[in-house]
N, CA, C and O atoms as a DFTB+ gen file, in Angstrom:
280 C
 N C O
     1  1      79.188    -217.921     -23.803
     2  2      80.505    -218.489     -23.553
     3  2      81.244    -217.682     -22.489
     4  3      81.923    -218.257     -21.638
     5  1      81.119    -216.370     -22.528
     6  2      81.837    -215.564     -21.545
     7  2      81.260    -215.744     -20.144
     8  3      81.993    -215.664     -19.158
     9  1      79.946    -215.989     -20.048
    10  2      79.364    -216.245     -18.730
    11  2      79.874    -217.572     -18.166
    12  3      80.143    -217.688     -16.971
    13  1      80.001    -218.564     -19.037
    14  2      80.522    -219.848     -18.591
    15  2      81.974    -219.701     -18.134
    16  3      82.354    -220.252     -17.101
    17  1      82.778    -218.971     -18.885
    18  2      84.171    -218.765     -18.519
    19  2      84.277    -218.040     -17.194
    20  3      85.123    -218.374     -16.364
    21  1      83.429    -217.053     -16.991
    22  2      83.421    -216.335     -15.719
    23  2      83.070    -217.282     -14.574
    24  3      83.704    -217.242     -13.520
    25  1      82.072    -218.124     -14.774
    26  2      81.692    -219.088     -13.753
    27  2      82.794    -220.083     -13.450
    28  3      83.039    -220.407     -12.288
    29  1      83.461    -220.571     -14.489
    30  2      84.555    -221.518     -14.290
    31  2      85.700    -220.841     -13.551
    32  3      86.329    -221.459     -12.691
    33  1      85.982    -219.579     -13.872
    34  2      87.038    -218.852     -13.162
    35  2      86.696    -218.668     -11.697
    36  3      87.590    -218.734     -10.853
    37  1      85.444    -218.441     -11.365
    38  2      85.037    -218.317      -9.966
    39  2      85.250    -219.641      -9.240
    40  3      85.752    -219.668      -8.116
    41  1      84.863    -220.743      -9.894
    42  2      85.044    -222.063      -9.280
    43  2      86.524    -222.375      -9.114
    44  3      86.952    -222.811      -8.045
    45  1      87.311    -222.151     -10.170
    46  2      88.749    -222.422     -10.081
    47  2      89.441    -221.468      -9.123
    48  3      90.435    -221.835      -8.497
    49  1      88.927    -220.239      -8.999
    50  2      89.510    -219.278      -8.058
    51  2      89.419    -219.758      -6.628
    52  3      90.278    -219.438      -5.806
    53  1      88.384    -220.525      -6.323
    54  2      88.259    -221.090      -4.981
    55  2      89.292    -222.192      -4.758
    56  3      89.663    -222.475      -3.619
    57  1      89.755    -222.813      -5.841
    58  2      90.749    -223.880      -5.720
    59  2      92.143    -223.284      -5.614
    60  3      92.829    -223.469      -4.609
    61  1      92.564    -222.561      -6.661
    62  2      93.881    -221.903      -6.646
    63  2      94.006    -220.975      -7.843
    64  3      93.257    -221.086      -8.813
    65  1      94.962    -220.061      -7.761
    66  2      95.193    -219.146      -8.884
    67  2      95.887    -219.862     -10.042
    68  3      95.772    -219.437     -11.191
    69  1      96.601    -220.936      -9.746
    70  2      97.260    -221.716     -10.805
    71  2      96.207    -222.384     -11.691
    72  3      96.388    -222.493     -12.904
    73  1      95.111    -222.828     -11.080
    74  2      94.038    -223.456     -11.860
    75  2      93.392    -222.436     -12.796
    76  3      93.047    -222.773     -13.929
    77  1      93.225    -221.200     -12.338
    78  2      92.666    -220.146     -13.194
    79  2      93.607    -219.851     -14.352
    80  3      93.165    -219.676     -15.487
    81  1      94.897    -219.797     -14.068
    82  2      95.888    -219.546     -15.119
    83  2      95.916    -220.682     -16.137
    84  3      95.962    -220.435     -17.342
    85  1      95.889    -221.915     -15.662
    86  2      95.907    -223.064     -16.571
    87  2      94.670    -223.063     -17.458
    88  3      94.762    -223.347     -18.652
    89  1      93.513    -222.746     -16.883
    90  2      92.293    -222.681     -17.685
    91  2      92.380    -221.561     -18.713
    92  3      91.921    -221.726     -19.843
    93  1      92.958    -220.434     -18.342
    94  2      93.123    -219.324     -19.283
    95  2      93.996    -219.696     -20.462
    96  3      93.680    -219.356     -21.602
    97  1      95.092    -220.392     -20.199
    98  2      95.986    -220.833     -21.281
    99  2      95.267    -221.836     -22.178
   100  3      95.346    -221.749     -23.404
   101  1      94.566    -222.787     -21.563
   102  2      93.808    -223.768     -22.336
   103  2      92.767    -223.080     -23.214
   104  3      92.605    -223.432     -24.382
   105  1      92.066    -222.107     -22.653
   106  2      91.013    -221.410     -23.393
   107  2      91.589    -220.653     -24.592
   108  3      90.989    -220.659     -25.667
   109  1      92.726    -220.011     -24.425
   110  2      93.343    -219.270     -25.541
   111  2      93.783    -220.219     -26.658
   112  3      93.593    -219.919     -27.837
   113  1      94.358    -221.342     -26.299
   114  2      94.775    -222.314     -27.315
   115  2      93.560    -222.879     -28.038
   116  3      93.578    -223.039     -29.258
   117  1      92.511    -223.179     -27.291
   118  2      91.284    -223.695     -27.882
   119  2      90.689    -222.686     -28.865
   120  3      90.283    -223.068     -29.962
   121  1      90.632    -221.423     -28.497
   122  2      90.076    -220.397     -29.376
   123  2      90.920    -220.223     -30.633
   124  3      90.385    -219.992     -31.717
   125  1      92.235    -220.334     -30.488
   126  2      93.122    -220.220     -31.654
   127  2      92.805    -221.314     -32.670
   128  3      92.735    -221.044     -33.869
   129  1      92.615    -222.537     -32.203
   130  2      92.303    -223.659     -33.102
   131  2      90.921    -223.476     -33.721
   132  3      90.747    -223.682     -34.922
   133  1      89.931    -223.089     -32.902
   134  2      88.576    -222.910     -33.416
   135  2      88.501    -221.791     -34.446
   136  3      87.810    -221.937     -35.454
   137  1      89.194    -220.680     -34.221
   138  2      89.134    -219.576     -35.177
   139  2      89.770    -219.960     -36.505
   140  3      89.308    -219.525     -37.560
   141  1      90.817    -220.764     -36.468
   142  2      91.419    -221.243     -37.721
   143  2      90.428    -222.136     -38.468
   144  3      90.305    -222.044     -39.689
   145  1      89.729    -222.993     -37.738
   146  2      88.739    -223.878     -38.372
   147  2      87.572    -223.069     -38.933
   148  3      87.087    -223.371     -40.023
   149  1      87.114    -222.050     -38.212
   150  2      86.026    -221.203     -38.708
   151  2      86.456    -220.444     -39.960
   152  3      85.663    -220.285     -40.889
   153  1      87.692    -219.976     -39.995
   154  2      88.192    -219.279     -41.177
   155  2      88.252    -220.191     -42.390
   156  3      87.891    -219.789     -43.496
   157  1      88.709    -221.418     -42.180
   158  2      88.743    -222.384     -43.286
   159  2      87.336    -222.679     -43.775
   160  3      87.105    -222.798     -44.978
   161  1      86.408    -222.796     -42.857
   162  2      85.009    -223.044     -43.215
   163  2      84.451    -221.887     -44.049
   164  3      83.782    -222.114     -45.056
   165  1      84.724    -220.662     -43.633
   166  2      84.217    -219.498     -44.364
   167  2      84.883    -219.343     -45.735
   168  3      84.297    -218.745     -46.637
   169  1      86.071    -219.862     -45.897
   170  2      86.727    -219.821     -47.203
   171  2      86.226    -220.942     -48.113
   172  3      86.178    -220.787     -49.333
   173  1      85.858    -222.059     -47.517
   174  2      85.465    -223.223     -48.304
   175  2      84.035    -223.137     -48.823
   176  3      83.744    -223.638     -49.910
   177  1      83.149    -222.518     -48.073
   178  2      81.736    -222.454     -48.469
   179  2      81.547    -221.810     -49.853
   180  3      80.844    -222.389     -50.681
   181  1      82.138    -220.648     -50.140
   182  2      81.920    -220.077     -51.483
   183  2      82.500    -220.933     -52.611
   184  3      81.932    -221.001     -53.701
   185  1      83.626    -221.581     -52.343
   186  2      84.239    -222.409     -53.384
   187  2      83.310    -223.561     -53.741
   188  3      83.067    -223.824     -54.919
   189  1      82.798    -224.236     -52.743
   190  2      81.900    -225.365     -52.990
   191  2      80.579    -224.871     -53.590
   192  3      80.036    -225.502     -54.497
   193  1      80.065    -223.746     -53.088
   194  2      78.783    -223.236     -53.569
   195  2      78.856    -222.793     -55.032
   196  3      77.951    -223.087     -55.813
   197  1      79.921    -222.091     -55.404
   198  2      80.041    -221.645     -56.796
   199  2      80.160    -222.831     -57.740
   200  3      79.581    -222.827     -58.826
   201  1      80.911    -223.846     -57.326
   202  2      81.047    -225.019     -58.177
   203  2      79.772    -225.852     -58.194
   204  3      79.498    -226.542     -59.176
   205  1      79.003    -225.796     -57.140
   206  2      77.694    -226.458     -57.151
   207  2      76.768    -225.747     -58.142
   208  3      76.012    -226.392     -58.869
   209  1      76.837    -224.419     -58.163
   210  2      76.033    -223.654     -59.115
   211  2      76.429    -223.929     -60.562
   212  3      75.586    -223.945     -61.459
   213  1      77.730    -224.146     -60.774
   214  2      78.221    -224.489     -62.112
   215  2      77.945    -225.944     -62.467
   216  3      78.139    -226.359     -63.610
   217  1      77.493    -226.712     -61.486
   218  2      77.281    -228.152     -61.645
   219  2      78.583    -228.874     -62.003
   220  3      78.594    -229.827     -62.782
   221  1      79.680    -228.388     -61.408
   222  2      81.000    -228.991     -61.592
   223  2      81.299    -229.864     -60.372
   224  3      81.936    -229.426     -59.414
   225  1      80.828    -231.097     -60.434
   226  2      80.898    -232.001     -59.281
   227  2      82.341    -232.344     -58.919
   228  3      82.661    -232.525     -57.744
   229  1      83.206    -232.433     -59.918
   230  2      84.603    -232.787     -59.645
   231  2      85.293    -231.712     -58.804
   232  3      85.954    -232.022     -57.814
   233  1      85.135    -230.450     -59.202
   234  2      85.763    -229.377     -58.428
   235  2      85.110    -229.215     -57.066
   236  3      85.775    -228.844     -56.099
   237  1      83.820    -229.489     -56.983
   238  2      83.130    -229.420     -55.703
   239  2      83.707    -230.479     -54.757
   240  3      83.995    -230.183     -53.598
   241  1      83.875    -231.693     -55.242
   242  2      84.450    -232.764     -54.428
   243  2      85.899    -232.480     -54.057
   244  3      86.330    -232.790     -52.947
   245  1      86.656    -231.889     -54.989
   246  2      88.041    -231.507     -54.672
   247  2      88.078    -230.462     -53.564
   248  3      88.916    -230.545     -52.666
   249  1      87.194    -229.495     -53.615
   250  2      87.152    -228.472     -52.581
   251  2      86.831    -229.054     -51.218
   252  3      87.437    -228.680     -50.214
   253  1      85.882    -229.963     -51.187
   254  2      85.537    -230.610     -49.923
   255  2      86.693    -231.469     -49.433
   256  3      87.015    -231.468     -48.245
   257  1      87.317    -232.204     -50.352
   258  2      88.408    -233.095     -49.976
   259  2      89.585    -232.302     -49.393
   260  3      90.111    -232.659     -48.339
   261  1      89.999    -231.220     -50.082
   262  2      91.122    -230.429     -49.581
   263  2      90.759    -229.670     -48.305
   264  3      91.616    -229.448     -47.450
   265  1      89.514    -229.279     -48.178
   266  2      89.078    -228.615     -46.944
   267  2      89.167    -229.547     -45.750
   268  3      89.578    -229.135     -44.665
   269  1      88.785    -230.793     -45.944
   270  2      88.857    -231.775     -44.850
   271  2      90.324    -232.096     -44.530
   272  3      90.690    -232.250     -43.365
   273  1      91.148    -232.193     -45.562
   274  2      92.562    -232.503     -45.333
   275  2      93.238    -231.374     -44.551
   276  3      93.987    -231.623     -43.606
   277  1      92.963    -230.125     -44.960
   278  2      93.593    -228.997     -44.246
   279  2      92.990    -228.836     -42.880
   280  3      93.388    -227.944     -42.131
């Protein structure tokens, strides 16, 4: 990912410095959203897995449902 970002910055640098700045802002916002989604995923996996081990299908479905909603 960092090599791609470096390449995009080189391409945008040939266009203008404003394009590099706009891409940087976009990239930071994108990473903020992705990291929140990854954190939710890492919190949801144990909840669903433990309830799957308990064979508690209702709580497993609730965990998936609330994870998708959030």
